N, CA, C and O atoms as a GROMACS GRO file, in nm:
protein
  352
    1MET      N    1   0.081  -0.121  -0.002
    1MET     CA    2  -0.001   0.006   0.005
    1MET      C    3   0.091   0.125   0.006
    1MET      O    4   0.191   0.134   0.077
    2LYS      N    5   0.046   0.223  -0.084
    2LYS     CA    6   0.134   0.345  -0.085
    2LYS      C    7   0.095   0.433   0.036
    2LYS      O    8  -0.019   0.433   0.083
    3PRO      N    9   0.197   0.508   0.083
    3PRO     CA   10   0.171   0.593   0.200
    3PRO      C   11   0.076   0.699   0.157
    3PRO      O   12   0.087   0.754   0.048
    4ARG      N   13  -0.021   0.730   0.246
    4ARG     CA   14  -0.120   0.834   0.232
    4ARG      C   15  -0.058   0.971   0.271
    4ARG      O   16   0.051   0.980   0.328
    5LEU      N   17  -0.132   1.072   0.238
    5LEU     CA   18  -0.090   1.213   0.284
    5LEU      C   19  -0.115   1.228   0.431
    5LEU      O   20  -0.216   1.183   0.483
    6THR      N   21  -0.017   1.294   0.499
    6THR     CA   22  -0.041   1.331   0.636
    6THR      C   23  -0.140   1.439   0.642
    6THR      O   24  -0.169   1.499   0.539
    7PHE      N   25  -0.197   1.470   0.758
    7PHE     CA   26  -0.282   1.581   0.776
    7PHE      C   27  -0.213   1.716   0.723
    7PHE      O   28  -0.275   1.795   0.652
    8GLU      N   29  -0.094   1.735   0.758
    8GLU     CA   30  -0.022   1.845   0.718
    8GLU      C   31  -0.006   1.860   0.564
    8GLU      O   32  -0.009   1.968   0.505
    9GLU      N   33   0.009   1.745   0.511
    9GLU     CA   34   0.029   1.749   0.363
    9GLU      C   35  -0.106   1.770   0.295
    9GLU      O   36  -0.112   1.835   0.190
   10HIS      N   37  -0.209   1.722   0.348
   10HIS     CA   38  -0.358   1.757   0.297
   10HIS      C   39  -0.372   1.914   0.314
   10HIS      O   40  -0.414   1.982   0.220
   11THR      N   41  -0.336   1.966   0.431
   11THR     CA   42  -0.350   2.109   0.447
   11THR      C   43  -0.274   2.189   0.348
   11THR      O   44  -0.333   2.281   0.292
   12GLU      N   45  -0.157   2.165   0.321
   12GLU     CA   46  -0.076   2.227   0.219
   12GLU      C   47  -0.138   2.212   0.076
   12GLU      O   48  -0.151   2.307  -0.001
   13MET      N   49  -0.173   2.093   0.050
   13MET     CA   50  -0.238   2.058  -0.076
   13MET      C   51  -0.369   2.144  -0.099
   13MET      O   52  -0.394   2.205  -0.203
   14GLY      N   53  -0.452   2.140   0.016
   14GLY     CA   54  -0.569   2.205   0.003
   14GLY      C   55  -0.559   2.360  -0.023
   14GLY      O   56  -0.636   2.417  -0.100
   15HIS      N   57  -0.464   2.421   0.042
   15HIS     CA   58  -0.438   2.570   0.023
   15HIS      C   59  -0.386   2.597  -0.122
   15HIS      O   60  -0.424   2.694  -0.189
   16ALA      N   61  -0.290   2.498  -0.169
   16ALA     CA   62  -0.230   2.523  -0.292
   16ALA      C   63  -0.338   2.509  -0.405
   16ALA      O   64  -0.343   2.589  -0.499
   17LEU      N   65  -0.418   2.408  -0.392
   17LEU     CA   66  -0.532   2.396  -0.488
   17LEU      C   67  -0.627   2.499  -0.499
   17LEU      O   68  -0.676   2.538  -0.604
   18ALA      N   69  -0.657   2.547  -0.370
   18ALA     CA   70  -0.754   2.662  -0.364
   18ALA      C   71  -0.697   2.786  -0.446
   18ALA      O   72  -0.768   2.850  -0.524
   19ARG      N   73  -0.559   2.817  -0.420
   19ARG     CA   74  -0.508   2.926  -0.487
   19ARG      C   75  -0.513   2.911  -0.638
   19ARG      O   76  -0.549   3.001  -0.713
   20ILE      N   77  -0.472   2.788  -0.679
   20ILE     CA   78  -0.477   2.758  -0.829
   20ILE      C   79  -0.611   2.771  -0.888
   20ILE      O   80  -0.627   2.821  -0.999
   21GLN      N   81  -0.712   2.726  -0.813
   21GLN     CA   82  -0.849   2.738  -0.870
   21GLN      C   83  -0.890   2.882  -0.878
   21GLN      O   84  -0.954   2.925  -0.974
   22ASP      N   85  -0.853   2.959  -0.776
   22ASP     CA   86  -0.894   3.104  -0.780
   22ASP      C   87  -0.833   3.166  -0.898
   22ASP      O   88  -0.899   3.245  -0.967
   23GLU      N   89  -0.704   3.134  -0.930
   23GLU     CA   90  -0.631   3.195  -1.042
   23GLU      C   91  -0.693   3.148  -1.176
   23GLU      O   92  -0.711   3.232  -1.265
   24LEU      N   93  -0.727   3.018  -1.195
   24LEU     CA   94  -0.795   2.976  -1.301
   24LEU      C   95  -0.923   3.042  -1.328
   24LEU      O   96  -0.948   3.084  -1.441
   25GLN      N   97  -1.011   3.055  -1.225
   25GLN     CA   98  -1.137   3.116  -1.241
   25GLN      C   99  -1.125   3.279  -1.272
   25GLN      O  100  -1.207   3.335  -1.344
   26ASN      N  101  -1.030   3.338  -1.219
   26ASN     CA  102  -1.002   3.471  -1.248
   26ASN      C  103  -0.958   3.491  -1.399
   26ASN      O  104  -1.000   3.586  -1.465
   27ARG      N  105  -0.875   3.400  -1.446
   27ARG     CA  106  -0.836   3.402  -1.580
   27ARG      C  107  -0.950   3.376  -1.678
   27ARG      O  108  -0.966   3.445  -1.780
   28SER      N  109  -1.027   3.277  -1.644
   28SER     CA  110  -1.138   3.237  -1.725
   28SER      C  111  -1.243   3.356  -1.733
   28SER      O  112  -1.290   3.384  -1.843
   29VAL      N  113  -1.278   3.423  -1.628
   29VAL     CA  114  -1.358   3.531  -1.629
   29VAL      C  115  -1.296   3.645  -1.728
   29VAL      O  116  -1.366   3.703  -1.811
   30ARG      N  117  -1.171   3.668  -1.712
   30ARG     CA  118  -1.106   3.768  -1.793
   30ARG      C  119  -1.117   3.739  -1.940
   30ARG      O  120  -1.146   3.826  -2.021
   31LEU      N  121  -1.092   3.610  -1.973
   31LEU     CA  122  -1.104   3.567  -2.118
   31LEU      C  123  -1.255   3.586  -2.163
   31LEU      O  124  -1.285   3.636  -2.272
   32ALA      N  125  -1.346   3.543  -2.068
   32ALA     CA  126  -1.496   3.546  -2.110
   32ALA      C  127  -1.534   3.697  -2.145
   32ALA      O  128  -1.612   3.727  -2.236
   33ASN      N  129  -1.473   3.783  -2.067
   33ASN     CA  130  -1.508   3.930  -2.083
   33ASN      C  131  -1.437   3.989  -2.207
   33ASN      O  132  -1.478   4.093  -2.258
   34ALA      N  133  -1.333   3.924  -2.254
   34ALA     CA  134  -1.251   3.976  -2.353
   34ALA      C  135  -1.283   3.917  -2.494
   34ALA      O  136  -1.253   3.982  -2.594
   35TYR      N  137  -1.336   3.808  -2.502
   35TYR     CA  138  -1.351   3.722  -2.625
   35TYR      C  139  -1.494   3.685  -2.651
   35TYR      O  140  -1.572   3.693  -2.556
   36PRO      N  141  -1.538   3.645  -2.768
   36PRO     CA  142  -1.674   3.598  -2.787
   36PRO      C  143  -1.697   3.469  -2.722
   36PRO      O  144  -1.603   3.393  -2.698
   37ARG      N  145  -1.828   3.440  -2.690
   37ARG     CA  146  -1.859   3.320  -2.616
   37ARG      C  147  -1.872   3.198  -2.704
   37ARG      O  148  -1.898   3.090  -2.649
   38SER      N  149  -1.856   3.204  -2.826
   38SER     CA  150  -1.860   3.099  -2.928
   38SER      C  151  -1.749   3.116  -3.027
   38SER      O  152  -1.684   3.220  -3.037
   39GLY      N  153  -1.731   3.009  -3.100
   39GLY     CA  154  -1.631   3.006  -3.208
   39GLY      C  155  -1.495   2.991  -3.159
   39GLY      O  156  -1.477   2.976  -3.038
   40PRO      N  157  -1.390   2.992  -3.247
   40PRO     CA  158  -1.256   2.947  -3.217
   40PRO      C  159  -1.194   3.040  -3.102
   40PRO      O  160  -1.115   2.995  -3.019
   41GLU      N  161  -1.235   3.165  -3.104
   41GLU     CA  162  -1.183   3.254  -2.993
   41GLU      C  163  -1.235   3.227  -2.850
   41GLU      O  164  -1.187   3.280  -2.749
   42ALA      N  165  -1.336   3.143  -2.850
   42ALA     CA  166  -1.396   3.109  -2.718
   42ALA      C  167  -1.320   2.982  -2.656
   42ALA      O  168  -1.335   2.956  -2.537
   43ILE      N  169  -1.243   2.905  -2.734
   43ILE     CA  170  -1.187   2.789  -2.692
   43ILE      C  171  -1.098   2.798  -2.566
   43ILE      O  172  -1.108   2.712  -2.479
   44PRO      N  173  -1.013   2.899  -2.555
   44PRO     CA  174  -0.926   2.909  -2.444
   44PRO      C  175  -1.008   2.925  -2.310
   44PRO      O  176  -0.974   2.864  -2.209
   45GLU      N  177  -1.108   3.000  -2.313
   45GLU     CA  178  -1.191   3.021  -2.188
   45GLU      C  179  -1.259   2.893  -2.160
   45GLU      O  180  -1.261   2.853  -2.044
   46LYS      N  181  -1.316   2.823  -2.256
   46LYS     CA  182  -1.386   2.693  -2.233
   46LYS      C  183  -1.287   2.593  -2.170
   46LYS      O  184  -1.322   2.515  -2.082
   47LYS      N  185  -1.165   2.599  -2.219
   47LYS     CA  186  -1.067   2.494  -2.159
   47LYS      C  187  -1.032   2.531  -2.019
   47LYS      O  188  -1.018   2.442  -1.936
   48LEU      N  189  -1.017   2.660  -1.988
   48LEU     CA  190  -0.997   2.702  -1.853
   48LEU      C  191  -1.117   2.666  -1.765
   48LEU      O  192  -1.095   2.617  -1.654
   49ASP      N  193  -1.237   2.686  -1.806
   49ASP     CA  194  -1.354   2.646  -1.738
   49ASP      C  195  -1.355   2.489  -1.710
   49ASP      O  196  -1.390   2.447  -1.599
   50GLN      N  197  -1.316   2.405  -1.810
   50GLN     CA  198  -1.299   2.269  -1.787
   50GLN      C  199  -1.199   2.226  -1.681
   50GLN      O  200  -1.217   2.132  -1.604
   51ALA      N  201  -1.089   2.308  -1.686
   51ALA     CA  202  -0.981   2.282  -1.596
   51ALA      C  203  -1.030   2.324  -1.444
   51ALA      O  204  -0.988   2.262  -1.346
   52CYS      N  205  -1.112   2.421  -1.436
   52CYS     CA  206  -1.170   2.465  -1.306
   52CYS      C  207  -1.260   2.351  -1.252
   52CYS      O  208  -1.246   2.310  -1.137
   53LYS      N  209  -1.349   2.302  -1.335
   53LYS     CA  210  -1.431   2.195  -1.293
   53LYS      C  211  -1.356   2.067  -1.255
   53LYS      O  212  -1.391   2.003  -1.156
   54ALA      N  213  -1.254   2.028  -1.332
   54ALA     CA  214  -1.169   1.907  -1.300
   54ALA      C  215  -1.105   1.937  -1.160
   54ALA      O  216  -1.108   1.850  -1.072
   55LEU      N  217  -1.050   2.054  -1.141
   55LEU     CA  218  -0.989   2.087  -1.019
   55LEU      C  219  -1.082   2.075  -0.896
   55LEU      O  220  -1.047   2.020  -0.792
   56SER      N  221  -1.203   2.130  -0.917
   56SER     CA  222  -1.309   2.125  -0.817
   56SER      C  223  -1.335   1.981  -0.779
   56SER      O  224  -1.338   1.946  -0.661
   57GLU      N  225  -1.354   1.894  -0.881
   57GLU     CA  226  -1.378   1.752  -0.853
   57GLU      C  227  -1.261   1.686  -0.779
   57GLU      O  228  -1.284   1.601  -0.693
   58ALA      N  229  -1.136   1.723  -0.812
   58ALA     CA  230  -1.018   1.661  -0.741
   58ALA      C  231  -1.017   1.715  -0.589
   58ALA      O  232  -0.984   1.641  -0.496
   59ARG      N  233  -1.053   1.839  -0.573
   59ARG     CA  234  -1.056   1.891  -0.431
   59ARG      C  235  -1.157   1.814  -0.354
   59ARG      O  236  -1.132   1.770  -0.242
   60SER      N  237  -1.275   1.796  -0.418
   60SER     CA  238  -1.382   1.720  -0.352
   60SER      C  239  -1.344   1.579  -0.301
   60SER      O  240  -1.372   1.534  -0.190
   61ALA      N  241  -1.274   1.514  -0.404
   61ALA     CA  242  -1.233   1.374  -0.379
   61ALA      C  243  -1.129   1.371  -0.273
   61ALA      O  244  -1.126   1.282  -0.188
   62LEU      N  245  -1.040   1.471  -0.279
   62LEU     CA  246  -0.933   1.476  -0.176
   62LEU      C  247  -0.987   1.501  -0.034
   62LEU      O  248  -0.936   1.450   0.066
   63GLU      N  249  -1.094   1.583  -0.034
   63GLU     CA  250  -1.160   1.616   0.103
   63GLU      C  251  -1.218   1.489   0.153
   63GLU      O  252  -1.209   1.464   0.273
   64GLU      N  253  -1.281   1.404   0.069
   64GLU     CA  254  -1.339   1.279   0.115
   64GLU      C  255  -1.225   1.181   0.173
   64GLU      O  256  -1.248   1.109   0.270
   65LEU      N  257  -1.113   1.182   0.112
   65LEU     CA  258  -1.005   1.102   0.156
   65LEU      C  259  -0.947   1.161   0.285
   65LEU      O  260  -0.906   1.083   0.372
   66LEU      N  261  -0.943   1.285   0.302
   66LEU     CA  262  -0.905   1.352   0.424
   66LEU      C  263  -0.996   1.307   0.542
   66LEU      O  264  -0.948   1.272   0.650
   67PHE      N  265  -1.123   1.311   0.521
   67PHE     CA  266  -1.221   1.267   0.629
   67PHE      C  267  -1.203   1.122   0.659
   67PHE      O  268  -1.218   1.081   0.775
   68LYS      N  269  -1.171   1.041   0.564
   68LYS     CA  270  -1.154   0.894   0.578
   68LYS      C  271  -1.022   0.866   0.652
   68LYS      O  272  -1.018   0.782   0.742
   69GLU      N  273  -0.916   0.936   0.614
   69GLU     CA  274  -0.785   0.906   0.665
   69GLU      C  275  -0.749   0.977   0.803
   69GLU      O  276  -0.671   0.927   0.884
   70HIS      N  277  -0.811   1.093   0.819
   70HIS     CA  278  -0.788   1.171   0.943
   70HIS      C  279  -0.912   1.226   1.005
   70HIS      O  280  -0.921   1.348   1.023
   71PRO      N  281  -1.008   1.146   1.038
   71PRO     CA  282  -1.141   1.188   1.089
   71PRO      C  283  -1.126   1.279   1.213
   71PRO      O  284  -1.206   1.371   1.231
   72GLU      N  285  -1.033   1.259   1.292
   72GLU     CA  286  -1.018   1.341   1.418
   72GLU      C  287  -0.982   1.483   1.401
   72GLU      O  288  -1.008   1.571   1.484
   73ARG      N  289  -0.917   1.501   1.278
   73ARG     CA  290  -0.864   1.635   1.258
   73ARG      C  291  -0.921   1.706   1.134
   73ARG      O  292  -0.894   1.823   1.108
   74ALA      N  293  -0.998   1.631   1.061
   74ALA     CA  294  -1.048   1.680   0.924
   74ALA      C  295  -1.143   1.786   0.951
   74ALA      O  296  -1.208   1.791   1.056
   75GLY      N  297  -1.152   1.879   0.851
   75GLY     CA  298  -1.246   1.985   0.848
   75GLY      C  299  -1.262   2.048   0.702
   75GLY      O  300  -1.173   2.038   0.618
   76VAL      N  301  -1.371   2.107   0.682
   76VAL     CA  302  -1.403   2.153   0.538
   76VAL      C  303  -1.308   2.263   0.501
   76VAL      O  304  -1.294   2.292   0.382
   77THR      N  305  -1.238   2.330   0.601
   77THR     CA  306  -1.151   2.445   0.562
   77THR      C  307  -1.020   2.396   0.517
   77THR      O  308  -0.937   2.480   0.481
   78VAL      N  309  -0.988   2.271   0.515
   78VAL     CA  310  -0.860   2.213   0.464
   78VAL      C  311  -0.865   2.234   0.310
   78VAL      O  312  -0.773   2.292   0.253
   79TYR      N  313  -0.964   2.189   0.247
   79TYR     CA  314  -0.970   2.199   0.096
   79TYR      C  315  -1.050   2.320   0.043
   79TYR      O  316  -1.045   2.355  -0.075
   80TYR      N  317  -1.124   2.384   0.140
   80TYR     CA  318  -1.198   2.503   0.108
   80TYR      C  319  -1.173   2.606   0.214
   80TYR      O  320  -1.256   2.630   0.301
   81PRO      N  321  -1.055   2.667   0.203
   81PRO     CA  322  -1.015   2.753   0.320
   81PRO      C  323  -1.063   2.884   0.330
   81PRO      O  324  -1.018   2.962   0.414
   82GLY      N  325  -1.164   2.920   0.242
   82GLY     CA  326  -1.227   3.051   0.251
   82GLY      C  327  -1.162   3.151   0.167
   82GLY      O  328  -1.097   3.114   0.070
   83ARG      N  329  -1.174   3.275   0.198
   83ARG     CA  330  -1.128   3.391   0.117
   83ARG      C  331  -0.978   3.378   0.092
   83ARG      O  332  -0.898   3.334   0.175
   84GLN      N  333  -0.946   3.423  -0.031
   84GLN     CA  334  -0.810   3.416  -0.069
   84GLN      C  335  -0.710   3.488   0.017
   84GLN      O  336  -0.594   3.449   0.027
   85ASP      N  337  -0.759   3.600   0.084
   85ASP     CA  338  -0.678   3.670   0.181
   85ASP      C  339  -0.639   3.597   0.302
   85ASP      O  340  -0.543   3.632   0.370
   86ASP      N  341  -0.717   3.488   0.332
   86ASP     CA  342  -0.704   3.412   0.449
   86ASP      C  343  -0.606   3.302   0.435
   86ASP      O  344  -0.578   3.233   0.533
   87ARG      N  345  -0.550   3.280   0.314
   87ARG     CA  346  -0.461   3.172   0.284
   87ARG      C  347  -0.316   3.209   0.293
   87ARG      O  348  -0.277   3.322   0.262
   88PRO      N  349  -0.232   3.110   0.338
   88PRO     CA  350  -0.088   3.139   0.339
   88PRO      C  351  -0.029   3.148   0.216
   88PRO      O  352   0.091   3.173   0.206
   0.00000   0.00000   0.00000
């Protein structure tokens, strides 16, 4: 069996993924406001939106693993830490 993430590793992963998702969402909105919503010029924004959705699914799956592996310390703020200003 492979070693699982420690609680501290889950915490670092959660904060990193939250920052990345914020950045992807901000870039996606910027592209959506700058280019048409359809046609070839819309492809970059659609790809970023897909990446945001995939990242959200990964965060949710990791949160489930966190609660399974570290039930005594797990909390929703590990993978969903709140406002960007509150993150390390």
